[in-house]
Structure formats: C-alpha cells, structure tokens
N, C-alpha and C positions, 0 to 999 in steps of 0.2 A: 770573232765575227767579222765577216767581210762586209764593208759598207761602200756604197757608191754615191757620189754626189751628182745631181742632175740639174739642168736648166733648160727651160723652154718657154716660148710664148704660150700663154694659156690656150689660145685658140688652136695650137698644134698638139696639145696634150691628148693622150689616149683618155677616154672618159673614165675608165677604171682608176687610172692614176690620179686624175683630178678629184674623183670621188674620195680617194684615200687621203689626199691633201686636205680637202675640206672637212673630212671626218676628224682628222687630227686637230684641226683648228677649233672645231666644235667641242671636241673632247677636252681641250686645254682651256679655251676661253669661256665657253658657255657652261660646261658641266663642272670641270675642276675649280675654276675661279668663280663659279656661280654668278655669271654675268649674262642674264638673258638680254641679248641684243641681236639686231639683224645681221648675222654673219655674212649672209649673201647681200652685199651692198651694191652690186652692179660693177665695181671696179675691176674684178677679176676678168671680165669679158671685154674690157677695153682693148682696142687693137694692139697697143704696145706693152700691155702688162706681161711681165715675165714672172714665172714661178721658179723657185729654187727649192730643191728637196733632196733629202738623203734617204736611201733605202738600205735595208739589209738584204742578205741572200734570198729571203723569202719574198721580197718585194714590199715588205711593210714600210710605211713612211715613218721615219724616226724624227725628222725635223723638217721645217719648212719656213719660208718667208716669201714675200712677193715684192717686186720692184715696179713702181708705177711711174708714169710720166705725168708731170703736172704741167698742163698747158696744151697748146695746139701744135707746136712744132718741135723739132729736135733740139732747139736751143734752150729749152726750158728745163727746170729743175726735175729732180727725181725724188721719190718718196719710198722708203722701205717701211713695210708694215706686216702685220700678221706673223711675227717671228714666234714660232712655237716648237717645242721639243716634247716628244712623248715622255711621260713621267719616268719610264724605265730606261730611257736613253740619255737622261741628263747627266752632265759631268764628263762627257766624252769629247766635247769641243765641236759637235756637229753644227750647231748653229753659228759658231764662230767661223767655220769654213764657208758656210753659205753666205754669211755677211761679207767675208772678204771677196767672194765671187761676185756678189751684187755690187759692192763698191768698185771692183775692177770693171764690171759691165757698165756702170754709170760714169766712168772716167770722163773728166772734162765737164761734169755737171755738179752743181751743189746737190746734196742729198739731205732730205729732212726726214725725221721720224719723231714719233711720240713714245718715249720710253717709260715703262713703269719706273717710278723714281728710284726704287731699290736697285734697278739695273743701270742707273746712270754711269757708275764707274766701269762697268762691263763695256758699254757702248764707247766710253771715253778711250778705251784701249784701241779702238779702231778709228780714232780721229774725230769722233763726234763731240761737239761742245754744246753746253746749254745754250739755248737761244730764246729763252723766255721764262716766264714764272710757272711754277707748279700749277697743275689744274687737276680737277677730279673728273674721271671718266669711268663710268660704271662702278662707282664707289671705290676706285683704285686711284691713288695718287700718281700722276704722270708728270713728265717734263718734256717740253719740246727741245730737240736737239738738231744740230745741223753739222754737216761735214762740208767744208768749202770745196769748190770745184778744182782747186790746185792740188 
C-alpha cells in the first residue's frame, strides 16, 4: 500500500479532505470509544490550526492529528490533539510519523497534550513527559504531557 503524509492549515483544506478527517475522528472517539462528546469544538477553524493526516492511494484518511496554537501570538505554546488512527491502519506507525511532523512544525515551542494513560509510554518515545496528575475525560483515564521547547 502506498501512503502519503500531509499537512495543511485547516482553512486551506479541501472540504472533502476535512470531512474525511472529521469522520475518522468521530469513528474513533465517538463511535469506537463510545464517548459522546462535541467533536466539533471550534478549535479546528482557528486561523493557525494545522491538520496532519495520512492517506492511502484511494484517498482514505488512515491517521490524523491536529496542532493548535495556545494564546494570541507566535511565542505561545502549542497543543497536539485528536490523534486518531483507523482501526484497520493501526500498527503501521502512521500516527508516529504525523506526531514527528507536528513536533518539527512546533519547533521552538513547548507542546502540550492530554494522552490516554495507556499511551503515555508511546508519547514518551517522542519526548513528552508527564506534567500533571491523571484525570478522567469521557470515562477514559488521561495524563497531561509536555514536550519542552528545546
């Protein structure tokens, strides 16, 4: 299978591609993980939000994540979220490639994320460290993690 990794500001995305990204997120978080929550939270349409995604040769979105800017100017921190991989595409490293791309894009800025606790060791491989206590979100245990700006 031929896969391609992509990156774009949300505002510059083709609407069909954005639809496929959002559909994957709903499929994973709302349907598969049975977490009824407002997936469309307004953060995707912020001016500096970037989407990262992997497609196969048919254009299907296999994995995705988003990179947010926290604050009002370019000196502020970044936040990675909505990291999702299609069930049939797991185990191939697609999300890891996207995470590396997002970290490179955020170079020079601290990056925060809220990881599902079972994935803490996976995020640690990319330089993220625990930055707070476990907390429950949508009945799933999470841990805040941060990657320093250096």
